C-alpha positions in Angstrom: -12.6 41.4 -99.1 -13.0 37.9 -97.5 -11.9 36.7 -94.1 -9.8 33.5 -94.2 -9.5 31.3 -91.1 -6.7 29.0 -90.0 -5.2 27.3 -93.1 -7.9 28.4 -95.6 -7.0 29.7 -99.0 -8.9 31.4 -101.8 -8.8 29.3 -105.0 -9.8 30.1 -108.5 -12.8 28.6 -110.4 -11.3 29.6 -113.6 -14.0 28.9 -116.2 -16.6 30.7 -114.0 -14.3 33.6 -113.1 -15.1 33.0 -109.4 -13.1 32.1 -106.3 -13.8 29.6 -103.5 -12.6 29.2 -99.9 -10.8 25.9 -99.4 -8.8 24.3 -96.6 -6.5 21.3 -96.9 -7.3 20.2 -93.4 -11.1 20.6 -93.7 -12.3 20.3 -97.3 -11.1 20.8 -100.9 -13.3 20.0 -103.8 -12.4 17.4 -106.4 -12.9 17.2 -110.2 -16.0 15.1 -109.5 -17.8 18.3 -108.4 -16.9 20.1 -111.6 -18.1 17.1 -113.7 -21.4 16.9 -111.9 -22.0 20.6 -112.2 -21.4 20.4 -116.0 -23.4 17.2 -116.4 -26.5 18.3 -114.6 -29.5 19.7 -116.5 -30.4 23.2 -115.4 -33.4 25.5 -116.0 -32.2 28.9 -117.2 -34.8 31.4 -115.9 -37.5 29.6 -114.0 -37.2 26.8 -111.5 -35.5 25.9 -108.2 -32.4 23.8 -107.6 -31.1 22.0 -104.5 -27.6 20.6 -104.0 -27.3 18.0 -101.3 -24.0 17.3 -99.4 -22.7 20.7 -100.6 -19.4 20.7 -98.7 -17.8 24.1 -99.1 -20.5 25.2 -101.7 -18.6 24.3 -104.8 -21.5 22.9 -106.8 -24.0 25.7 -106.0 -21.3 28.2 -107.0 -20.6 26.4 -110.3 -24.3 26.1 -111.0 -24.9 29.8 -110.4 -22.6 30.6 -113.4 -24.9 28.6 -115.7 -28.4 29.7 -114.6 -30.3 32.5 -113.0 -32.6 30.4 -110.9 -32.7 30.0 -107.1 -30.2 27.5 -105.8 -30.1 26.0 -102.3 -27.2 24.1 -100.9 -27.5 21.7 -97.9 -24.6 20.8 -95.7 -24.4 19.1 -92.3 -21.0 20.3 -91.2 -21.0 23.7 -89.7 -17.4 24.4 -90.5 -18.0 23.7 -94.2 -21.2 25.6 -94.2 -19.4 28.7 -92.9 -16.8 28.4 -95.7 -19.6 28.1 -98.3 -21.5 31.1 -97.0 -18.4 33.3 -97.1 -17.6 32.1 -100.7 -21.2 32.9 -101.8 -20.9 36.3 -100.3 -17.4 36.9 -101.8 -18.7 36.1 -105.3 -21.8 38.3 -104.9 -24.3 35.6 -105.5 -26.1 35.6 -102.1 -29.3 36.8 -103.8 -29.3 33.5 -105.9 -27.5 31.0 -103.7 -28.7 30.1 -100.1 -26.8 27.7 -97.9 -28.6 25.7 -95.2 -27.3 23.7 -92.3 -29.1 20.3 -92.3 -29.2 16.6 -92.4 -30.4 14.9 -95.6 -32.1 12.2 -93.5 -34.3 15.0 -92.1 -34.9 16.9 -95.3 -38.6 17.1 -94.6 -37.8 19.4 -91.7 -35.7 21.7 -93.9 -37.2 22.0 -97.4 -40.5 21.6 -99.1 -41.8 18.4 -100.5 -42.2 18.1 -104.4 -41.1 21.7 -104.7 -37.9 21.6 -106.8 -37.0 21.1 -110.4 -33.5 19.8 -110.1 -31.5 18.1 -107.3 -27.8 17.5 -107.5 -25.7 15.5 -105.1 -22.0 14.4 -104.7 -22.6 12.0 -101.8 -20.1 10.1 -99.7 -18.7 7.3 -101.9 -17.7 4.7 -99.4 -19.9 2.5 -97.3 -19.3 2.9 -93.6 -16.3 1.0 -92.4 -14.6 0.3 -89.0 -13.2 3.4 -87.4 -9.7 2.2 -87.8 -10.0 2.2 -91.6 -11.6 5.7 -91.8 -9.8 8.9 -92.6 -8.4 10.3 -89.4 -9.7 13.7 -90.3 -13.3 14.0 -89.1 -14.3 16.4 -91.9 -13.0 14.2 -94.7 -14.3 11.1 -93.0 -17.9 12.5 -93.1 -17.4 13.7 -96.7 -16.1 10.4 -98.0 -17.7 7.7 -95.9 -21.4 6.9 -95.3 -21.1 7.9 -91.6 -23.9 10.5 -91.4 -25.9 9.5 -94.5 -26.1 6.6 -96.9 -26.5 6.4 -100.6 -30.1 5.6 -100.1 -30.6 8.6 -97.8 -29.4 11.0 -100.5 -31.6 9.3 -103.2 -34.6 9.3 -101.0 -34.1 12.9 -100.1 -33.8 13.9 -103.8 -37.0 12.1 -104.6 -38.8 13.8 -101.7 -37.7 17.3 -103.0 -38.4 16.9 -106.7 -41.6 17.7 -108.5 -43.0 15.0 -110.7 -40.8 15.2 -113.8 -38.0 16.8 -111.9 -34.4 15.7 -112.4 -31.8 14.4 -110.0 -28.1 14.1 -110.9 -25.5 12.2 -108.9 -21.7 11.6 -109.2 -20.4 8.4 -107.7 -18.1 5.4 -108.3 -18.9 2.8 -111.1 -18.7 0.0 -108.5 -21.9 1.2 -106.9 -23.8 1.3 -110.2 -26.2 -1.5 -109.4 -26.9 -0.1 -106.0 -27.6 3.3 -107.5 -29.9 2.0 -110.2 -32.0 -0.2 -107.8 -32.2 2.6 -105.2 -33.2 5.2 -107.8 -36.1 3.0 -109.0 -37.1 2.2 -105.5 -37.5 5.9 -104.8 -39.3 6.8 -108.1 -36.2 8.2 -109.9 -36.1 6.5 -113.3 -32.5 6.5 -114.6 -32.4 8.4 -117.9 -28.8 9.5 -118.6 -25.5 8.0 -117.7 -21.9 8.8 -118.5 -18.7 7.0 -117.4 -15.5 9.0 -116.8 -12.1 7.5 -117.5 -8.7 8.8 -116.3 -7.3 8.3 -119.8 -7.9 6.0 -122.8 -7.2 2.4 -122.0 -7.9 2.7 -118.3 -11.0 1.6 -116.4 -13.7 4.1 -115.6 -13.4 5.6 -112.1 -16.3 8.0 -112.0 -20.0 7.7 -112.8 -22.4 10.5 -113.7 -26.1 9.6 -113.7 -29.4 11.5 -114.0 -32.9 10.3 -113.2 -36.4 11.8 -113.7 -39.0 11.5 -111.0 -41.7 9.1 -112.2 -40.1 9.0 -115.7 -40.5 6.3 -118.3 -37.8 3.7 -118.6 -35.3 4.7 -121.3 -31.7 4.9 -120.2 -29.2 6.6 -122.5 -25.5 5.9 -122.1 -23.5 8.9 -123.3 -20.1 8.8 -124.9 -17.2 8.2 -122.5 -15.4 11.2 -121.0 -11.6 11.1 -120.7 -9.8 13.3 -118.2 -6.4 13.1 -119.8 -5.3 12.4 -123.3 -2.4 10.2 -124.6 0.1 13.1 -123.8 -1.1 13.3 -120.2 -2.7 16.7 -120.8 -6.3 17.5 -120.0 -8.6 16.4 -122.7 -10.2 19.2 -124.6 -13.6 18.7 -122.9 -12.2 18.7 -119.4 -9.8 21.6 -120.2 -12.8 23.7 -121.2 -14.7 22.7 -118.1 -11.8 23.9 -115.9 -10.5 26.9 -117.8 -13.3 27.9 -120.2 -13.1 27.8 -124.0 -10.8 30.8 -124.3 -8.3 31.5 -121.6 -4.7 32.3 -121.3 -4.8 30.7 -117.8 -1.2 29.5 -117.7 -0.5 31.4 -114.5 -3.6 29.9 -112.9 -2.9 26.3 -114.0 -1.8 25.5 -110.4 -5.3 26.1 -109.0 -6.8 23.5 -111.3 -4.0 21.0 -110.5 -5.0 21.3 -106.8 -8.2 19.3 -107.5 -7.8 16.3 -105.2 -9.8 13.2 -104.5 -12.9 13.8 -102.4 
């Protein structure tokens, strides 16, 4: 059993056979989280992983289905942390996934330096803007805008946490590519893998996946493009498999995947 509060609902993570607590007025994860969880390198049996800006715990939950290693999620909003902790307990992965309340700008007071093998992060995408232009919902404003942390804050925190040779993976918007590349190098994360995600063939890319290695050698590989929808406006085979798994009858559960909204 799980206790739901206010307007919360329990949504399916279809491919992982898990469920997650979401709230339309507080936080609902987007496809970007699924893309990052699938893009990220993960050790299978040994190692430690940290997810920064965890929201309702979506990425730690998705990662837990791919590996047996210890995963720590960091979230600054108490309301979202509470949702994440209840989802972790509901799915029975509390021995593997630990959620912590904390600020990435003060990561040195929360987690150990040079201690982790992988860091993932789905940071706020938009630079801080005048209050009148921000989302009126405080929870979504913090998740979407660089109000409480900047892009550099998240990259700096990832570098602080990683062992030499450890990997950091981010999802962001293509328009911030040059900022991301310069900040990664500034903080000793050499960009090594990059993939652009397109809504459908013929459209501009709207999502960027990038991975860097701490103190790695220069050698950036650009992976093939990923299309979310095909020419028939159906999920591409790759995205369909991410959402539903390779073999599923999931027709009745299709609505849950369709609820994926912009972060």
